[in-house]
C-alpha positions as CSV (number, residue, x, y, z in Angstrom):
1,M,0.0,0.0,0.0
2,I,2.8,2.4,0.8
3,V,4.6,1.7,-2.4
4,S,1.5,2.4,-4.5
5,W,0.9,5.6,-2.5
6,F,4.5,6.7,-3.1
7,E,4.0,5.8,-6.8
8,M,0.9,7.9,-7.0
9,M,2.3,10.9,-5.3
10,F,5.9,11.2,-6.5
11,V,6.2,9.5,-9.8
12,K,5.5,11.5,-12.9
13,N,2.0,11.7,-14.3
14,D,2.5,8.3,-16.0
15,F,0.8,6.6,-13.1
16,W,-2.4,8.5,-13.5
17,S,-2.6,8.0,-17.3
18,K,-2.9,4.2,-17.1
19,Y,-6.0,4.4,-14.8
20,D,-9.4,5.9,-15.5
21,K,-11.1,8.1,-12.9
22,N,-13.4,5.4,-11.6
23,M,-10.5,3.1,-10.8
24,I,-8.7,5.9,-8.9
25,I,-11.9,6.5,-6.9
26,D,-12.1,2.8,-6.2
27,Y,-8.5,2.7,-5.0
28,A,-9.1,5.7,-2.7
29,S,-12.2,4.1,-1.3
30,L,-10.3,0.9,-0.6
31,Y,-7.5,2.8,1.2
32,H,-10.1,4.7,3.3
33,S,-11.8,1.4,4.3
34,K,-8.4,-0.1,5.3
35,Q,-7.5,3.0,7.3
36,S,-10.8,3.0,9.1
37,R,-10.4,-0.7,10.0
38,F,-6.8,0.0,11.1
39,L,-8.0,2.8,13.4
40,I,-10.6,0.5,15.0
41,Y,-8.0,-2.3,15.6
42,A,-5.5,0.2,17.0
43,T,-8.1,1.5,19.4
44,I,-9.0,-1.9,20.7
45,N,-5.3,-2.8,20.9
46,S,-4.6,0.3,23.0
47,I,-7.4,-0.5,25.4
48,L,-6.3,-4.1,25.8
49,T,-2.7,-3.1,26.3
50,F,-3.8,-0.6,29.1
51,M,-5.8,-3.4,30.8
52,G,-2.8,-5.7,30.5
53,I,-0.5,-3.2,32.1
54,L,-2.9,-2.9,35.1
55,K,-2.2,-6.5,36.1
56,F,1.4,-5.5,36.8
57,F,0.2,-2.9,39.3
58,S,-0.5,-5.5,41.9
59,F,3.2,-6.0,42.6
60,S,3.5,-2.6,44.3
61,K,1.5,-1.6,47.3
62,K,0.8,1.9,46.1
63,L,-0.2,0.8,42.6
64,S,-2.3,-2.1,43.9
65,S,-4.4,0.4,45.8
66,F,-5.1,2.1,42.4
67,T,-6.4,-1.2,40.9
68,Q,-8.5,-1.8,44.0
69,I,-10.1,1.6,43.6
70,L,-10.8,0.9,39.9
71,T,-12.4,-2.4,40.7
72,T,-14.6,-1.0,43.4
73,A,-15.6,2.0,41.3
74,K,-16.1,0.1,38.0
75,Y,-19.9,0.5,38.2
76,D,-19.6,4.2,38.8
77,I,-17.1,4.6,36.0
78,L,-19.4,2.7,33.6
79,V,-22.3,4.9,34.5
80,F,-20.1,8.0,33.9
81,I,-19.0,6.8,30.5
82,V,-22.6,6.0,29.4
83,M,-23.9,9.4,30.6
84,S,-21.0,11.2,29.0
85,S,-21.7,9.4,25.7
86,I,-25.3,10.3,25.8
87,V,-24.5,14.0,26.4
88,I,-21.9,14.0,23.5
89,F,-24.3,12.2,21.2
90,G,-27.0,14.8,22.1
91,Y,-24.6,17.6,21.1
92,A,-23.9,15.8,17.8
93,I,-27.6,15.4,17.1
94,A,-28.2,19.1,17.9
95,G,-25.4,20.2,15.6
96,H,-26.7,18.0,12.8
97,A,-30.2,19.5,13.3
98,L,-28.9,23.0,13.5
99,Y,-26.4,23.0,10.6
100,G,-27.7,20.1,8.5
101,A,-26.0,17.2,6.8
102,H,-24.3,19.3,4.0
103,L,-21.8,20.7,6.5
104,M,-18.4,19.0,6.0
C-alpha cells in the first residue's frame, strides 16, 4: 500500500494516465476502508494493552491500591462513560439538526 501511495504521489504523471477516474476513486475508497479498519484495531489494541498493564500494578502496594479503587468503582465509571456518551451524542444530534447534513 505504501509503495502504491508513493508511486501515485511522487512518480511523474505516467501513473495516472494508465487508470481511469473510476479506478482511482475505487482505490481511494479501498485505502479509506483499510485506514478505518486499522483505526478500530488500533483503538481496541490500546485498550487491551492498558488493561494488560494494570495487572502488573498488583506487585506494588501503592499501585495495587489504584487497581482496588478501579475495581470498586467500576460500576460508577461505567455509568459516567454511558452518561457522557449520551451527552456528547446529544450535542452531535443538535449540531446536525442546526447545521444540516451538508456541512463538512
